[in-house]
N, C-alpha and C positions, 0 to 999 in steps of 0.2 A: 432250111426252107420252112419247116413247120413252126420254128421259133419266130421267124419273121412274120408269118401269117398271124400268129397269136398276138404279137405286139400290135399289128395293124388292127386286129379286131378290138383289142382293148382300147386303142386310140379312138376308133370309131364310136365305141360305146360311150367313152367319156365325152367325146364331141357331141354326141346325140343328147346326152344328159344336159350338157351346158346349153345347147340350143333349145332344149325343151324348157328349162327354167328361164332362159332369156325370153322365150316366146310367152310364157306365163307372166313374166314381168311386164312386158310391153302390151300384152293382151290380158288385162285382169278380168277374166270371165266371171270369177266369183263376185267381184265388186259390181260388175254389170248386171248379174242376176239379182243381186240384192237391191239395186236401184230399180230394176224392172218390177220386182216384187213389191216395192214401196210405192209404185205408181209414178216414178220419176222418169220422164222420157229423155233418156240420154243414151246416145249410141256408143257402141264399142269402139268405133274409130275416134270418137271424141275423147274417150279415155286414153287411147293410144297417143293422140295428139297432146293431151295433157302430160303424159309421161315423157314425151319427147321434149316438151317445153320446160320440163323441170318442175312441174306443179304436181304435188301428190294428189292423185285422183281421189283417194279416200277422203281428203279434206273437203274437196268440192262436192263429192257425193253426199257425205254426212251433212254438210251445211244445206245442201239442196233438199235433202229429205226432211230436215227439221223445218225449213221454211215452208215447203209444200204442205206438210202435215199440219202446220199452224195456220195455213190459209194465207200465207204471204206470197205475193206474186214477185218472184225473182228468178232470173235465168242464170245459166252457168257462165255466160259471158260477163255478167256483172260480178259474180263471185271470182272469176279469174282476174278481172281488172283490179279488184280490191286486194287479192292475194299478191299479185305482182307489184302493187304499190306499197307493199310492206304492211298491210293491215292484218287484223286478227278477225278471221271470218266467224269464229265461234262467238266472240263478244258482240259483233254486229248483229248476227242472226238472233242471239239470245235477247239482246236489247230490243229488237223489233218485236219479238214475241211477247216480252214483258210489257212493252208499251201498248201493244194491241190488247192484251188482257186487262190492262189498267185504263184503257180508253184514253191514252195520251197520244196526241197526234205526233208521229215521228216517221219521217220518210226515210227511204233507203239512202238517198244522197246525204242527208244530214247526219244519219248514223255513221256513214262512212267518213264524213268530214270530221266528226268528233273523234273517231278512232284514229284517223291519220294525224290529228292534231296532238296526239300523245295522251289523250284522256280515254277513260273507259266509258263507253256509251251505256253499258249495263249499270254501272254505278250511278250514272246520271239519271237513268230511269228509276232505279231503286230510291235515290234521294228525292226524286220528284214524288214518288208514291209515299215513301216514309221519310218525312223531313228529318234533316240531320241537326243535331244539337252541337254547337261549338262552344267549348269552355274557354273563356277569355282569361288572360292574366289579370292581375290586380291593377286597376287604373287609379292614379292618385290625382285628386283635384283639390283646389283650395277655394273655399267660399269667401265672400267679401269681408267677413269678420276675421279672416286670417286663420281659420281652423282647417286643417287638412283632413280629407276623407278618403278612405281606401275602399274602392268599389270593385266588386267582381260580378260579372254578368254572364248569362247564358243566352246565346243567339240561336234561334231556331230558323233554319234556312231550308229551302227546297230548290231543286235545279230549275233553271230557266233555259229551256231547250233552244230558244231563239238566240240567246247570247252565250251559249255554252262554248262556242268556238270563238276565241278572241276575247272572251270576258275575263275579268280579274278573278282571282281565286280567293281562298279563305283568308290568307294574310291581309289582303286589302280590306275585306269585310271587318276583320278585327281592328285594323288600324283606324278605319273610319268610325267604328263604334266607340273606340277609345277616345278619339277626338271629340265626338259628340258628348260623351259622358263628362269629360273634363270641362267642356264648354258649359254644359248644363249645371255642373257644380259651381263653376266660377260665376254664373249668373245669379246664384242664390244669395240673398242678403244675409242669411244666417244658416249655419250648418244644421241647426235644429229643423229647419224647413225640409231639408233633404232626408233627415232621419224620420220625420213624421210622414212624408209623402215620397217614398222612393220611386213610385210609379211615375212621378213627374219627370224623372230622367228618361224613362222608357218612352213616354209620349213625346218628349222633346226630340229624342234621337230618331224615333220612327218618322216624325214629321219632316225630317230633313231629306228623306229619300236616299239613304246611304247606299242602297243596292244598285244605283244607276251605273251602268257600264260593267257590271260584274256578271259572273256566270250563275248567280244565285238570286233568289228572291227572299227577302227577309220576312219571315212569318211573324215573329215576335221577338222582343228583347226583354228578358226577365232579369231583374236585379237579384242576384243570389245572396250577396252579403255586403253590408256597409259597416265599416269600422272607422272610429274617430282616430286620427293620427296626431301629428305634432301641431303645436300652435305656431304656425309659420310666421304670423304677424309679430308675435312676441319674440321669436328667434331673430327676425330681421331687425327689430328695435334694439335687441341686446347686441347684435353684431354692429349696428350703427353706433350705439353708445360706446362699445369697445374701440371702434375705429376713431371716434372723436377723442376718447381718452388718450389713445396713442398719439394722435396728432398734437393734442395739448402737451403731452409729455415731451414730444420732440421739440415743440416751440420753446418750452421751459428750459430744456437742456441747451438749446441754442442760445437763449439769453444768458444762462449760467456760464457757458463757455465764453461768451463775449465779455461778461463781467470779470471772469478770471483773467482773460487776456488783458483787459484794461487795468486790472489790479497789478499784474506783473509789469505792465508798462509804467504805472505810477511808481512802483518800487524801483525800477531802473532809473527813473528820473530823480527819485529821492537819493539814490546812491550817487548819482552824478552831482547833485547839489551838495551832498556831504563832502564829496571829493574837492569841490571848489572851496567849501568852508575850511577844510583842512589845509588846502593850499594857501588860503588867505591867512590862517592862523600861523602858518610857518613863517610868514613875512613879518609877524609882530615883533619877535626878538631883534631882528635885524633893524627894524624901524626904530625901536627903543634905543638900540646902541647908536644908531645914526643921530638920534635926537640928543643923546648925551654928548656925542662928539661935536655936534654943531652948537651946543649950548642952549637948545630949545627946551630941555628937560633937566630939572634939578634932582638932586638926590632925595629931597624931601617929597617932591612930587611923585617920585618913583615909589617911595615907601607908603605914601598915602594910597597910591593905586594898588599896591600889594595888599594893604589892609582892606580895601574895598573888595578885592577879589577873594580874599580869605573869608571875609564876612559873607559874601555871596555863596561861596562853596559850603560854608557852615549852614546857611539857611536852606540850601538845596538838599544837603544830607539830612537835615531835620524834616524837611517836607516829604522825603521819600525818594525811592529810585525812579519814580515817574517824572521827576523834575527835569527840565531841559538842561543839557550840559552848559558849562560856562562858555561865554562867547570869546573871552580873551585868553583865559588859561585853561580851557577845557581839554578833553581828551583829543588826541590826535595832533596837538600843537606842542611845540618845544618850549619848555618853561624858560622864562627869562633868567639871566644870570643873577645869582644871589648877591654878588658884590659888584655894584656898578662901577664903571670907570670914573676917574676923577674928572669933575667938570670944572672948567675954568671960569664959567660964568656965575657960579654960586658962591 
């Protein structure tokens, strides 16, 4: 019996402690007292409602205290709406305080819109007060004389609150400035003009209004460095000459191959004609024999013909190896018989 009562007492004590801490959790009297001491009129039941809604009361109270102490008129409903929308109350309130100190017109709705757009409104105010310097990469432009120039610039920008929501960011500014720098260099007749007056590039680029539609306002564009690069015109001429040379070589090779093909064709025709000559020479002995048999050729005529052939061969051997072969008894033909047949007509 006594043990059961002891367990019950322990259970009631634990339950009381839990209920006490739960009461303090939903009724943050310490936070309410701090708000009242700071002069912020917020009720205890409002804090309870915030706890039930899942909003940390300390975030609302701290933001409300900062705003009221800085003289910014804002109520807890506006803070609750911004927190439930996924915003950052500390950024919004601090940006409003900084804008008020710097005398920059910034409303609560615009600051909340900047925050909900994924940008930091405090950075926007600080950039508007203290302009930001953007270092650009090296831009390469070619003047009209074909000389390449490498230009590096520094862009000083400040925030434009009216276009900070929906305006283009820094990469767009850099791209537009690079386009303007290349165009300004390309419009110069001589690269020396750019080296003598680099501020001509800055004035030309600023006159184009490159900050239109961006979240920034360009304060100045300063040329940090100008270096002379390659002679692009000479490189293009060299490349064109090399291309022309290759085209000429290709055409010459085409003509050479055509000539070689024609030469081989003529050689084949020459061999064919030589075959016909050999074939005709092979018929000479048979014709001579037939002439003997028919009595159209005598023995003395045959020996005179042989003497003429021998004399011709001797002259050709004396003239050299370049002489043409004998037509009647040359190479490839069968020599006539040394002893002719007996003729009945001589």
